[in-house]
C-alpha positions as CSV (number, residue, x, y, z in Angstrom):
1,M,82.7,8.9,176.6
2,Y,86.3,9.7,175.7
3,E,87.4,11.0,172.3
4,G,90.7,9.7,170.9
5,T,92.6,10.3,167.7
6,I,95.0,7.7,166.4
7,D,97.6,8.6,163.8
8,P,99.0,5.9,161.5
9,G,102.3,7.6,160.6
10,H,103.3,8.2,157.0
11,G,101.2,7.1,154.0
12,G,100.7,7.6,150.3
13,T,103.8,9.0,148.6
14,D,105.6,8.8,152.0
15,P,105.8,5.1,152.8
16,G,108.0,5.7,155.8
17,A,110.9,3.4,156.6
18,L,111.4,0.3,154.4
19,G,112.4,-3.1,155.8
20,K,115.0,-5.3,154.1
21,N,112.3,-7.6,152.9
22,G,110.2,-4.8,151.5
23,T,107.9,-4.1,154.4
24,H,106.5,-0.5,154.3
25,E,106.3,1.2,157.6
26,A,103.1,3.1,156.6
27,D,101.2,-0.2,156.0
28,V,102.1,-1.6,159.4
29,N,101.2,1.6,161.1
30,L,97.8,1.6,159.6
31,I,97.0,-2.0,160.5
32,V,98.0,-1.5,164.1
33,A,96.2,1.9,164.4
34,K,92.9,0.4,163.2
35,L,93.2,-2.6,165.5
36,T,93.9,-0.3,168.4
37,G,91.0,1.9,167.7
38,D,88.6,-1.1,167.3
39,M,89.7,-2.5,170.6
40,L,89.2,0.8,172.4
41,E,85.8,1.3,170.9
42,E,84.8,-2.3,171.9
43,S,85.1,-1.2,175.5
44,G,82.2,1.1,175.0
45,Q,84.1,4.0,176.6
46,F,85.7,5.6,173.5
47,E,85.0,7.2,170.2
48,I,88.1,7.0,167.9
49,S,89.0,9.1,164.9
50,Y,92.0,8.6,162.7
51,T,94.2,11.0,160.8
52,R,94.0,8.5,157.9
53,T,92.2,5.3,157.2
54,T,93.7,4.6,153.8
55,D,97.2,4.8,152.2
56,V,97.3,8.6,151.7
57,R,99.5,11.5,152.6
58,L,97.9,14.5,154.3
59,G,100.0,17.3,153.0
60,A,102.2,18.1,149.9
61,T,105.2,18.7,152.2
62,L,106.4,17.1,155.3
63,N,105.5,20.0,157.5
64,A,102.1,20.3,156.0
65,D,101.5,16.6,156.5
66,L,102.5,16.7,160.1
67,S,100.4,19.8,160.9
68,A,97.4,18.3,159.2
69,R,97.7,15.3,161.5
70,A,97.8,17.5,164.6
71,G,94.9,19.6,163.2
72,K,92.7,16.5,162.8
73,A,93.1,15.8,166.5
74,T,92.2,19.3,167.4
75,E,89.1,19.3,165.1
76,A,88.0,16.0,166.7
77,K,88.4,17.6,170.2
78,A,90.3,14.6,171.2
79,D,91.1,13.8,174.8
80,F,94.3,12.0,173.7
81,F,96.4,11.5,170.6
82,I,98.5,8.5,169.7
83,S,100.9,8.4,166.7
84,I,102.0,4.9,165.7
85,H,105.3,4.3,163.9
86,C,108.0,1.7,163.2
87,N,111.5,2.6,164.1
88,S,114.5,2.4,161.7
89,A,118.3,2.7,162.0
90,V,121.4,2.3,159.8
91,D,122.6,-0.3,162.3
92,R,120.4,-3.3,161.6
93,S,121.1,-4.7,165.1
94,A,119.2,-1.8,166.7
95,H,116.1,-3.2,168.4
96,G,113.3,-2.5,170.8
97,L,110.3,-0.3,171.4
98,E,110.0,3.3,172.4
99,V,107.3,5.8,173.4
100,Y,107.9,9.5,173.0
101,T,106.3,12.6,174.5
102,A,107.1,16.3,174.0
103,R,110.0,17.7,176.0
104,G,109.5,18.6,179.7
105,N,106.9,17.6,182.1
106,T,103.7,17.2,180.2
107,R,100.2,15.8,180.7
108,A,101.2,13.0,178.3
109,D,103.8,11.6,180.7
110,A,101.3,9.4,182.6
111,L,99.8,8.1,179.4
112,A,103.2,7.2,178.0
113,T,104.1,5.4,181.2
114,S,100.9,3.4,181.1
115,V,101.4,2.4,177.5
116,I,105.1,1.5,178.0
117,S,104.2,-0.7,181.0
118,S,101.5,-2.5,179.0
119,L,103.8,-3.0,176.0
120,E,106.5,-4.5,178.2
121,V,104.2,-7.1,179.5
122,A,102.6,-8.0,176.2
123,L,105.8,-8.0,174.2
124,P,108.5,-9.7,176.3
125,E,110.6,-10.4,173.2
126,L,111.2,-6.7,172.7
127,T,113.4,-4.4,174.8
128,A,111.8,-1.2,176.0
129,R,114.2,1.6,175.3
130,K,113.7,4.1,178.1
131,D,115.0,7.4,179.3
132,M,114.7,7.5,183.1
133,S,116.7,10.7,183.5
134,D,113.6,12.7,184.5
135,G,111.9,9.9,186.5
136,D,109.7,8.4,183.9
137,P,110.4,5.9,181.0
138,D,109.3,7.9,178.0
139,K,111.7,9.5,175.6
140,E,111.3,13.2,174.7
141,A,111.5,14.9,171.3
142,N,110.1,17.9,169.5
143,F,108.1,15.9,167.0
144,A,105.5,18.1,165.4
145,V,102.6,15.7,166.1
146,L,103.6,16.0,169.8
147,T,104.2,19.8,170.0
148,Q,101.3,20.9,167.8
149,T,98.7,18.9,169.6
150,K,96.8,20.4,172.6
151,M,95.8,17.1,174.3
152,P,98.1,14.5,175.9
153,A,100.0,13.1,172.9
154,I,102.4,10.2,172.6
155,L,104.3,8.6,169.7
156,V,104.8,4.9,169.8
157,E,107.8,3.3,167.9
158,I,106.6,-0.3,167.8
159,A,109.9,-2.0,166.8
160,F,112.8,-1.6,164.3
161,I,111.7,-2.3,160.8
162,S,115.4,-2.2,159.9
163,N,116.1,-5.1,162.1
164,P,115.4,-8.4,160.2
165,T,114.0,-10.2,163.2
166,E,111.7,-7.3,164.2
167,E,110.7,-6.7,160.6
168,K,109.4,-10.3,160.6
169,L,107.5,-9.6,163.8
170,L,106.0,-6.5,162.4
171,T,104.4,-8.4,159.5
172,S,102.9,-11.0,161.7
173,P,99.1,-10.5,162.2
174,E,99.4,-12.1,165.7
175,F,102.1,-9.7,166.7
176,Q,100.2,-6.7,165.3
177,K,97.2,-7.7,167.4
178,R,99.3,-8.0,170.5
179,V,100.8,-4.6,170.0
180,A,97.3,-3.1,169.4
181,R,96.0,-4.8,172.5
182,A,98.8,-3.5,174.6
183,I,98.4,0.1,173.4
184,A,94.7,-0.2,174.0
185,D,95.2,-1.6,177.5
186,G,97.6,1.1,178.3
187,V,95.0,3.7,177.4
188,L,92.3,1.9,179.5
189,N,94.7,1.8,182.5
190,Y,95.4,5.5,182.1
191,Y,91.7,6.3,182.3
192,G,91.1,3.7,185.1
193,I,88.8,1.6,183.0
194,A,88.8,-2.2,183.6
195,I,90.5,-4.2,180.9
196,P,88.2,-6.8,179.3
197,V,89.1,-10.3,180.2
198,P,89.4,-12.3,177.0
199,V,87.0,-15.3,176.7
200,A,89.0,-18.4,176.0
201,G,87.7,-20.4,173.1
202,P,87.8,-24.2,173.0
203,E,91.1,-25.9,172.3
204,Q,91.7,-26.8,168.7
205,W,91.8,-30.5,169.5
206,K,88.2,-30.4,170.8
207,I,87.1,-28.7,167.6
208,D,88.9,-31.3,165.6
209,I,87.2,-34.1,167.5
210,M,83.8,-32.6,167.0
211,E,84.3,-32.2,163.2
212,Q,85.6,-35.8,163.0
213,A,82.5,-37.0,164.9
214,K,80.2,-35.2,162.5
215,K,81.9,-36.7,159.5
216,A,81.6,-40.2,161.1
217,G,77.9,-39.7,161.7
218,L,78.3,-40.0,165.5
219,I,76.7,-36.6,166.1
220,A,74.5,-34.2,164.2
221,G,73.9,-30.4,164.5
222,D,76.0,-27.9,166.4
223,H,77.5,-28.6,169.7
224,D,79.7,-26.7,172.1
225,P,83.2,-28.3,172.1
226,N,83.6,-27.3,175.8
227,D,80.5,-29.2,176.9
228,P,81.3,-32.4,178.9
229,A,81.2,-35.5,176.6
230,P,78.5,-38.0,177.7
231,K,79.6,-41.6,178.2
232,W,77.7,-42.8,175.1
233,F,79.6,-40.4,173.0
234,V,83.0,-41.5,174.4
235,C,82.0,-45.2,173.9
236,K,81.0,-44.5,170.3
237,V,84.2,-42.7,169.5
238,A,86.2,-45.5,171.1
239,L,84.3,-48.2,169.2
240,N,84.7,-46.3,166.0
241,T,88.4,-46.0,166.5
242,L,88.7,-49.7,167.2
243,K,86.8,-50.5,164.0
244,E,89.1,-48.2,162.0
245,S,92.2,-49.8,163.6
246,A,91.0,-53.3,162.7
247,L,90.6,-52.3,159.1
248,V,94.1,-50.9,158.8
């Protein structure tokens, strides 16, 4: 069992970057962090702790807050640490995703590469902003949550909240789930754990037909929309449709 700590950046009196339409970075970070943690735990291979699970700040000052986040990972004896953020820039055209590690060759480089690769596949609408100068795609910075942690630590900048198009994506539940799934899959790949194959549900049109058939009294009880339709059912639906057409 692997121990992981996920850090939703900012929170409380520090909402992080603010989108043009009022989106708070801290809120997006928390949603994506929880989704990522849930997906990792669903694999049965991870126990996940968080630096925060509500909208709170962890320290009275910026330095105290950042140190507290790194400290929580150390206390949890985490095997890896992921800090989740949304990017921002004065230039509203700035766009794309980034993954950071501490400077130099670190144990986090392989984790960052795996997560970047997964994000690129899952989010083709975003540009992966890379720094290949040292042979790998992660960017490097002396962020406190990366330098004060003892385990492989990465910081993910999901997208630019300052970019109107990407701000809209960041508020989309579907996009948030794709980001979380990509980060989780990147971690699974890093540890050599098979990625769960999603079970496809029935198409919506099948569900709609089943509901209409129940209302029409053609069937009763619960049925699997993916089950083959017997001939009697097809004939009943066809006859019912003809009757309704004749009444129109």
